[in-house]
C-alpha positions as CSV (number, residue, x, y, z in Angstrom):
1,M,132.5,112.4,126.6
2,N,133.1,109.6,124.2
3,K,130.3,109.1,121.6
4,L,129.8,105.5,122.5
5,L,129.5,106.2,126.2
6,Q,127.1,109.0,125.4
7,L,125.0,106.5,123.3
8,R,124.9,104.1,126.2
9,A,123.7,106.9,128.6
10,L,121.1,108.0,126.1
11,F,119.9,104.4,125.7
12,V,119.3,104.1,129.5
13,L,117.4,107.4,129.4
14,Y,115.4,106.3,126.4
15,M,114.4,103.0,128.1
16,L,113.5,104.9,131.3
17,A,111.4,107.4,129.4
18,K,109.7,104.6,127.3
19,T,108.9,102.7,130.5
20,I,107.4,105.8,132.2
21,V,105.3,106.6,129.1
22,E,104.0,103.0,128.9
23,I,103.2,102.9,132.6
24,V,101.4,106.2,132.7
25,F,99.5,105.9,129.5
26,G,99.0,102.1,129.7
27,A,97.4,102.5,133.1
28,G,95.2,105.2,131.7
29,I,94.1,102.9,128.8
30,C,93.4,100.2,131.4
31,L,91.3,102.5,133.5
32,D,89.5,103.9,130.5
33,S,88.6,100.5,129.1
34,L,86.2,99.5,131.9
35,D,83.5,97.2,130.7
36,A,80.0,96.7,132.1
37,G,81.3,94.5,134.9
38,G,83.3,97.4,136.3
39,M,86.7,95.7,135.6
40,S,89.0,96.2,132.7
41,W,89.8,93.2,130.6
42,L,93.5,94.1,131.0
43,V,93.0,94.0,134.8
44,R,91.4,90.6,134.6
45,I,94.3,89.3,132.6
46,L,97.1,90.9,134.7
47,G,95.4,90.6,138.1
48,S,95.5,94.2,139.1
49,H,96.1,97.8,137.9
50,L,99.7,97.3,139.2
51,G,100.0,94.5,136.7
52,I,100.4,96.9,133.8
53,A,103.2,98.7,135.5
54,I,104.9,95.5,136.5
55,M,104.6,94.2,132.9
56,A,106.1,97.4,131.5
57,V,109.0,97.4,134.0
58,I,109.8,93.7,133.4
59,G,109.5,93.9,129.6
60,N,111.6,97.0,129.3
61,G,114.0,95.9,132.0
62,I,114.8,92.8,130.0
63,L,115.3,95.0,126.9
64,L,117.5,97.3,128.9
65,L,119.7,94.5,130.1
66,L,120.1,93.1,126.6
67,G,120.9,96.6,125.3
68,L,123.4,97.2,128.0
69,A,125.1,93.8,127.2
70,L,125.3,95.0,123.5
71,F,126.7,98.3,124.6
72,H,129.3,96.5,126.8
73,F,130.6,94.8,123.7
74,L,130.3,98.0,121.6
75,L,132.5,99.8,124.1
76,Q,135.1,97.0,123.6
77,K,135.0,97.9,119.9
78,K,133.3,94.7,118.8
79,N,132.0,95.4,115.3
80,W,129.3,92.6,115.5
81,A,127.7,94.6,118.4
82,R,127.8,97.7,116.2
83,I,126.1,95.8,113.4
84,I,123.4,94.3,115.6
85,L,122.6,97.7,117.1
86,L,122.4,99.2,113.6
87,I,120.0,96.5,112.5
88,V,117.9,96.9,115.6
89,G,118.0,100.7,115.0
90,W,116.9,100.5,111.4
91,I,114.1,98.1,112.2
92,N,112.9,100.5,114.9
93,V,113.1,103.5,112.6
94,V,111.2,101.7,109.8
95,D,108.6,100.5,112.4
96,A,108.1,104.0,113.8
97,V,107.8,105.7,110.4
98,S,105.4,103.1,109.1
99,G,103.4,103.3,112.3
100,L,103.2,107.1,112.0
101,L,102.3,107.0,108.3
102,F,99.7,104.3,108.5
103,H,98.0,105.2,111.8
104,D,94.6,105.9,110.2
105,V,94.7,102.6,108.4
106,A,95.6,100.7,111.5
107,S,92.9,102.4,113.5
108,R,90.2,101.5,110.9
109,F,91.5,97.9,110.8
110,L,91.6,97.4,114.5
111,S,88.1,99.0,115.0
112,Y,86.7,95.7,113.6
113,F,88.0,93.9,116.7
114,R,85.5,94.6,119.5
115,V,87.3,93.6,122.7
116,G,86.4,96.4,124.9
117,V,89.4,98.6,124.4
118,D,89.9,102.0,122.7
119,W,92.3,101.2,119.9
120,D,92.9,104.9,119.2
121,Q,94.4,105.2,122.7
122,I,96.6,102.2,122.2
123,L,97.8,103.6,118.8
124,Y,98.4,107.0,120.5
125,L,100.6,105.2,123.1
126,D,102.4,103.4,120.2
127,R,102.9,106.8,118.4
128,M,104.4,108.3,121.6
129,T,106.9,105.4,122.0
130,D,107.6,105.5,118.3
131,I,108.5,109.2,118.5
132,L,110.8,108.5,121.4
133,G,112.4,105.7,119.5
134,L,112.8,107.8,116.4
135,F,114.9,110.3,118.3
136,F,117.1,107.7,120.0
137,W,117.5,105.1,117.2
138,G,117.9,107.9,114.6
139,Y,120.8,109.4,116.7
140,L,122.3,105.9,117.2
141,I,122.3,105.3,113.4
142,L,123.8,108.7,112.8
143,V,126.6,108.0,115.2
144,L,127.4,104.3,114.4
145,Q,126.8,104.4,110.7
146,F,127.6,107.9,109.5
147,N,130.2,109.3,112.0
148,E,133.6,108.6,110.4
149,K,135.5,109.0,113.6
150,V,133.4,106.4,115.4
151,R,133.5,104.0,112.4
152,S,137.3,104.3,112.2
153,E,137.4,103.1,115.8
154,F,136.0,99.7,114.7
155,F,138.4,99.4,111.7
156,P,141.8,100.7,113.0
157,S,143.8,98.7,110.4
158,Q,141.7,100.1,107.6
159,A,142.1,103.6,108.8
160,A,145.9,103.2,109.1
161,T,146.0,101.8,105.5
162,V,144.0,104.7,104.2
163,G,146.4,107.1,106.0
164,E,149.4,105.4,104.5
165,Q,148.0,105.7,101.0
166,Q,147.6,109.5,101.3
């Protein structure tokens, strides 16, 4: 299988896994954050427990469609799509690493905001999606930036020039 097709398939799997994690643990956070009135503040905002699942599906669905559009152009060997995916990848990797490194600091900072939610659970959800993201985006960066065969597909004239010089 072509590396770029493999990346696209992994992107779809990553987005599905991310959506499932957000639905399962997001609903758990919602149910655990019941206040004295017997209703979670998240449920009041979203209208129902199903609102969290709908929000996760819609948000990740939009990101999936945008990502698939970029992969469409990537498969057409458009270098700008490769660069955009690399930028998004590096941003996600830096975000994930910083989130994992500074979890304790973020937990202490957020504890000052008393809105009826367990910030540790939300940060745990964030860590889980960050770890998923690290695996996918790290692999994408490895393939698009450091794999010479894939890079040469985006610069065929440059590869031919290097071949002629040798």
